[in-house]
VMD Tcl script that draws the C-alpha trace (Angstrom):
set ca {
  {76.25 112.22 129.99}
  {77.29 114.30 127.10}
  {76.99 112.75 123.65}
  {80.59 113.31 123.09}
  {81.29 110.72 125.88}
  {78.99 108.04 124.55}
  {80.74 104.96 122.44}
  {79.17 102.29 120.39}
  {81.07 98.89 120.26}
  {82.01 97.23 116.99}
  {81.41 93.63 118.27}
  {79.79 91.83 121.16}
  {80.91 88.54 123.07}
  {78.42 86.21 123.72}
  {78.82 84.31 127.10}
  {76.50 81.53 125.84}
  {75.37 78.53 128.01}
  {78.66 77.09 129.32}
  {82.28 77.92 129.38}
  {83.02 74.22 129.96}
  {84.54 72.82 126.75}
  {83.21 69.10 127.20}
  {79.62 70.59 128.10}
  {79.98 72.60 124.80}
  {80.94 69.60 122.73}
  {77.78 67.89 124.18}
  {75.69 70.93 123.54}
  {76.92 70.99 119.85}
  {75.66 67.43 119.19}
  {72.32 67.84 120.71}
  {71.49 71.08 119.18}
  {73.08 70.19 115.71}
  {70.78 67.15 115.89}
  {67.83 69.25 116.99}
  {68.52 71.74 113.86}
  {68.81 68.87 111.49}
  {65.48 67.65 112.58}
  {63.84 70.72 112.41}
  {64.76 71.37 108.85}
  {63.77 67.87 107.93}
  {60.49 68.10 109.60}
  {59.42 71.44 108.30}
  {60.97 70.84 104.93}
  {58.77 67.56 104.61}
  {55.54 69.56 105.61}
  {56.38 71.96 102.99}
  {57.07 69.35 100.31}
  {53.66 67.45 101.31}
  {51.71 70.68 101.22}
  {53.22 71.66 97.87}
  {52.77 68.14 96.15}
  {49.65 66.91 97.32}
  {46.58 68.39 95.87}
  {44.34 67.14 98.86}
  {46.43 69.42 101.19}
  {45.49 72.48 99.07}
  {43.30 73.76 101.92}
  {43.36 76.84 104.26}
  {44.69 75.02 107.21}
  {47.82 73.62 105.35}
  {48.48 76.89 103.58}
  {48.78 78.32 106.98}
  {50.88 75.44 108.20}
  {53.12 75.84 105.20}
  {53.60 79.38 106.14}
  {54.41 78.35 109.68}
  {57.03 75.65 108.43}
  {58.79 78.65 106.47}
  {58.89 80.74 109.72}
  {60.32 77.96 111.62}
  {63.00 77.10 109.16}
  {64.02 80.73 108.97}
  {63.88 81.47 112.73}
  {66.05 78.60 113.75}
  {68.52 79.30 110.89}
  {68.81 82.94 112.17}
  {70.54 81.91 115.37}
  {71.33 78.27 115.78}
  {74.08 77.89 113.09}
  {76.02 80.69 114.82}
  {75.35 79.13 118.14}
  {76.70 75.73 117.06}
  {79.81 77.69 115.85}
  {80.35 79.30 118.93}
  {80.20 75.92 120.86}
  {83.52 75.18 118.84}
  {85.21 78.39 119.11}
  {87.22 79.89 121.93}
  {86.41 83.54 120.96}
  {82.40 83.72 120.63}
  {82.15 87.10 119.20}
  {79.65 88.65 116.80}
  {79.90 91.94 114.87}
  {77.45 94.62 115.74}
  {76.23 94.59 112.24}
  {75.60 90.79 112.24}
  {73.85 91.33 115.70}
  {71.52 93.84 114.67}
  {70.65 91.57 111.74}
  {69.97 88.46 113.79}
  {68.27 90.65 116.34}
  {65.75 91.97 113.43}
  {65.08 88.41 111.93}
  {64.55 86.72 115.20}
  {61.92 89.39 116.19}
  {60.32 89.46 112.66}
  {60.03 85.76 112.49}
  {58.89 85.28 116.25}
  {56.25 88.03 115.80}
  {55.00 86.61 112.47}
  {54.82 83.15 114.10}
  {52.49 84.49 116.95}
  {50.26 86.27 114.37}
  {50.01 83.09 112.09}
  {48.81 81.08 114.96}
  {46.11 83.45 115.60}
  {44.98 83.21 111.98}
  {44.88 79.38 112.17}
  {42.76 79.90 115.22}
  {40.15 81.83 113.30}
  {40.55 79.09 110.55}
  {39.71 76.46 113.07}
  {36.75 78.81 114.33}
  {35.16 78.82 111.08}
  {35.70 75.06 110.31}
  {33.87 74.15 113.69}
  {31.23 76.93 113.69}
  {30.34 77.65 110.64}
  {31.42 74.55 108.48}
  {28.76 74.80 105.71}
  {30.32 78.23 104.76}
  {33.69 77.30 105.37}
  {35.08 76.94 101.76}
  {33.29 80.27 101.00}
  {34.83 82.27 104.03}
  {38.23 80.96 103.91}
  {38.85 81.74 100.33}
  {42.26 82.02 98.74}
  {41.93 85.86 99.05}
  {41.20 85.77 102.93}
  {43.99 83.36 103.44}
  {46.51 85.42 101.46}
  {45.60 88.43 103.23}
  {45.83 86.97 106.73}
  {49.17 85.58 106.01}
  {50.37 88.77 104.21}
  {49.24 90.88 107.23}
  {50.90 88.43 109.46}
  {54.08 88.83 107.82}
  {53.97 92.76 107.27}
  {53.30 93.35 110.95}
  {55.96 90.92 112.33}
  {58.39 92.61 110.06}
  {57.50 96.21 110.93}
  {57.45 95.40 114.51}
  {61.06 94.05 114.05}
  {62.08 97.05 112.11}
  {60.91 99.57 114.81}
  {62.20 97.53 117.76}
  {65.60 96.80 115.89}
  {65.92 100.53 115.12}
  {65.44 101.91 118.78}
  {67.64 98.93 120.20}
  {70.77 99.13 117.92}
  {71.14 102.92 118.34}
  {71.75 102.66 121.95}
  {75.47 103.30 123.05}
  {76.98 100.89 125.47}
  {79.93 103.02 126.60}
  {82.44 100.13 125.82}
  {80.47 97.52 127.36}
  {80.33 94.51 125.03}
  {79.67 91.45 126.96}
  {76.35 89.92 126.39}
  {75.11 87.13 129.05}
  {73.06 85.51 126.53}
  {73.33 82.86 123.64}
  {72.05 85.30 121.04}
  {71.31 89.18 120.29}
  {68.10 89.54 122.35}
  {66.49 92.77 122.95}
  {66.52 92.81 126.79}
  {70.28 91.65 126.82}
  {71.29 94.47 124.30}
  {69.08 97.07 126.36}
  {70.58 95.92 129.68}
  {74.17 97.17 128.28}
  {73.00 100.72 127.52}
  {74.44 103.68 129.48}
  {71.60 105.88 128.53}
  {68.12 106.26 129.74}
  {66.05 103.47 128.01}
  {62.50 104.59 128.75}
  {61.93 104.79 125.06}
  {63.08 101.05 124.58}
  {60.90 99.87 127.41}
  {57.89 101.62 125.75}
  {58.52 100.14 122.44}
  {59.12 96.67 123.93}
  {55.87 96.87 125.72}
  {54.00 98.13 122.48}
  {55.54 95.18 120.61}
  {54.48 92.77 123.31}
  {50.77 94.01 122.97}
  {50.74 94.10 119.21}
  {52.33 90.71 118.52}
  {51.69 89.00 121.60}
  {48.88 90.10 123.64}
  {46.33 90.86 121.13}
  {46.89 87.58 118.86}
  {46.48 85.61 122.31}
  {43.47 87.27 122.88}
  {42.05 86.41 119.56}
  {42.99 82.92 120.05}
  {41.33 82.72 123.14}
  {38.23 84.22 121.65}
  {38.36 81.93 118.68}
  {38.37 78.96 120.96}
  {35.81 80.11 123.48}
  {33.37 79.94 120.60}
  {34.88 76.76 119.30}
  {34.18 75.21 122.77}
  {30.42 76.72 122.96}
  {30.02 75.13 119.62}
  {31.34 71.90 120.37}
  {29.40 71.57 123.73}
  {25.97 72.13 121.58}
  {27.12 69.03 119.48}
  {24.65 66.29 120.91}
  {26.76 62.98 120.00}
  {29.93 62.45 121.76}
  {31.53 61.08 118.69}
  {30.92 64.45 116.74}
  {32.41 66.38 119.73}
  {35.49 64.20 119.48}
  {35.51 64.69 115.80}
  {35.26 68.45 115.99}
  {37.70 68.93 118.85}
  {40.29 66.35 117.08}
  {40.49 69.18 114.20}
  {41.84 71.71 116.58}
  {44.15 69.51 119.08}
  {47.30 69.94 116.98}
  {46.79 73.84 116.79}
  {45.81 74.18 120.40}
  {48.93 72.33 121.53}
  {51.15 74.47 119.56}
  {49.21 77.59 120.51}
  {49.83 76.76 124.44}
  {53.08 75.81 124.03}
  {54.12 78.97 122.31}
  {51.78 81.58 123.83}
  {52.37 80.08 127.49}
  {55.83 80.52 127.92}
  {55.92 84.08 126.17}
  {53.20 85.35 128.44}
  {54.81 84.13 131.45}
  {58.16 85.53 130.45}
  {57.61 88.71 128.78}
  {54.39 89.93 130.86}
  {55.99 89.46 134.29}
  {58.10 92.11 136.19}
  {61.69 92.29 135.02}
  {62.93 92.26 138.52}
  {61.78 88.61 138.75}
  {63.44 87.47 135.79}
  {66.87 86.19 135.27}
  {69.75 86.19 132.50}
  {69.36 82.19 132.75}
  {65.53 82.34 132.28}
  {65.92 84.55 129.27}
  {68.30 81.96 127.71}
  {65.99 79.19 128.02}
  {63.19 81.08 126.59}
  {65.38 81.81 123.44}
  {66.52 78.25 123.30}
  {62.88 77.17 123.41}
  {61.74 79.22 120.61}
  {64.84 78.88 118.42}
  {65.57 75.12 118.91}
  {62.72 73.27 120.65}
  {59.52 74.71 119.21}
  {60.42 74.66 115.41}
  {61.21 71.01 115.87}
  {58.23 69.90 117.69}
  {55.67 71.95 115.58}
  {55.93 69.55 112.50}
  {55.88 66.44 114.87}
  {52.74 67.72 116.49}
  {51.04 68.51 113.30}
  {52.16 65.12 111.51}
  {51.54 62.75 114.37}
  {47.99 64.07 115.24}
  {46.99 64.41 111.60}
  {45.65 61.82 109.57}
  {45.65 63.85 106.43}
  {49.34 64.57 106.61}
  {50.03 60.78 107.39}
  {47.88 60.00 104.17}
  {49.53 62.57 102.12}
  {53.20 61.23 102.96}
  {51.97 57.78 102.11}
  {50.74 58.99 98.68}
  {53.68 60.95 97.88}
  {56.06 57.80 98.70}
  {53.94 55.66 96.85}
  {54.10 58.08 93.61}
  {57.60 58.27 94.00}
  {58.17 54.76 94.14}
  {55.99 54.09 91.23}
  {57.71 56.60 89.05}
  {61.18 54.65 89.46}
  {59.88 51.48 88.46}
}
mol new
graphics top color blue
foreach p $ca { graphics top sphere $p radius 0.5 }
foreach p [lrange $ca 0 end-1] q [lrange $ca 1 end] { graphics top cylinder $p $q radius 0.2 }
display resetview
């Protein structure tokens, strides 16, 4: 097809989850409540890490970064999704679609990389506790977080650049809830070999490599825990990792199943579920998992509330 025959659209139509008005009203209430819980939970984590001196530790530095990612990630798509539940015409301009695509990729990739950095933090804490403070110093923590953000942003910039350039020859209906890579590529009316290669490389950089690093860290953590003679010591050591391990299993598990399987076995509905899981469910559950299983977070909340009440007297 000649380039003169190629066309790019100015806006896309998102089919969303359902065309039934009553169902959409129910989804608006459900996702709206979830979005508010996400903002409150992650916002509370940020406030506690900022205000409580006892949480000025590497683990909570990374947790604070993770909360920022979750707030930004869910805010990049959920408000528009909520608006579309109330609108008859569910459209998004190509410019806004590209912007949403970039931020969802950048923040999603950054989260996977931060989880790998947090796994290394847990590895040092369990396997080399006497040198933990020396190894996990402020410079290393800032470096790991900085690399996570930079790689996430760079990966998103490349993938977005090769995706938004694709002509669709007038096709503008996305069977999705957001401007997701695979949904956009499926509309292209030109060869997408380059896009497929970029998607594969991106999956390796921000998903497969961090997942392998996490697996290696936990293999060594488990080996170190098994060498502890007392059952109480083993429980205490493993207890420092349970929250992170839960989040890692939840995040990496679905991503690997989804993006590493052959595309012929995937479906549009499955892709929608994955996007909703990462945009709505995971950001809400992360602060709950870390707060419910973490005595230090609970203690910090008690101290902050106590100081707040005393200051009002």
